[in-house]
N, C-alpha and C positions, 0 to 999 in steps of 0.2 A: 504494500500499499504506500509506503514511503517513497518508493522509487517512481510510482505514477505521479504523486504529488509534486515531486521534484522536476519531473519531466514537464508537467503542466505549467509550473512556474517558469521554466526555461522558455517554453513556446510562447507563454504569454508575454514574458519580458522581451523576447525578440520581436514579437509582432508589434509591440508598442515603441520600438526604437525607430526613429525617423532615419529614413535613407537620404543620405546626403544633407545634413543639416543645413547648408547653405543654399541647396538647390530647391527651386520652386517646383510645383508640380508640372507647370508648362515646360520648364527646362528638362526635367526628367523624360518628357515624351517628345522632345523637339527632334525633327529628322536632321541628319547631317546635311551640310550645305549642298553636297552633291546630288541630293535626292529630293530637295524641296519642291522642285516643280514637276513632280511625277504626275500629279492630276492635271496640271496645266497642259503637259505634253500630250496626255490622252484626249483632252478636250480640243486642242488645236488640231491633233490628227484627225479627229472625227469631224471637225468643221470643214477641214480640206476635202476629206472623201468620206462622206456619210456611208455607213455600212456596218457590217459586222467585223469586229476584231477577232481574226482567226487565231493569230498568235502574237505574243509579245515577248521581246527578248531584252534583258538588260545587259549592256556591253560595256566593258571597261577597256578604253583604248587611250594610250598616250597620257595617262593620268586623269582622264575625263570619263564620266559616267554617261552612257547614252541609252536610250530606249528605242528599239525597232519594233514598229507595229506592222503586221501583215493584216491588211483590211480587204475584205470582199465586199465590193460595192454593188449596187444594182446592176443587173445585167451580167453578173458574174465576172466583172472587171476586178482584178486584184492589184493593190498597191502596197508598196513598201514605203513607210514614212519613218525617217530617222530624226530624233529630237534630242536636244542637249538637256539633260536633267539639271545642269547648273544654272540655266537661265530660261528654260522652257521654250527655246526657239526651234523651229523646224529647220533642221541642216539640209536635208535631202528628201525628195520624193521620187519614186520611179514606179512606173506602170509595168506590170508584168505581162508579157505577150506570150500567148500560146502559139506555137508554130506547128 
């Protein structure tokens, strides 16, 4: 019985200890600067080419994080859209052509 009581005290004391006493709640859940514009990138890609995002892939090239979307638009036209996660800007778009 004493062991259970001491374990309960340990769990209770750990759960009441603040994580990062100087960090606010917002700071604990802030995205790194390289990924802040993830939602902006997705929105911009969909504005350029409305349709279904078939695939998305995060790329790390030359110290930058990029996201590549494969979008299937109306009429089965497919697009690749590349966006910079550091600023939310579209870098490149390319239509896929079936031959």
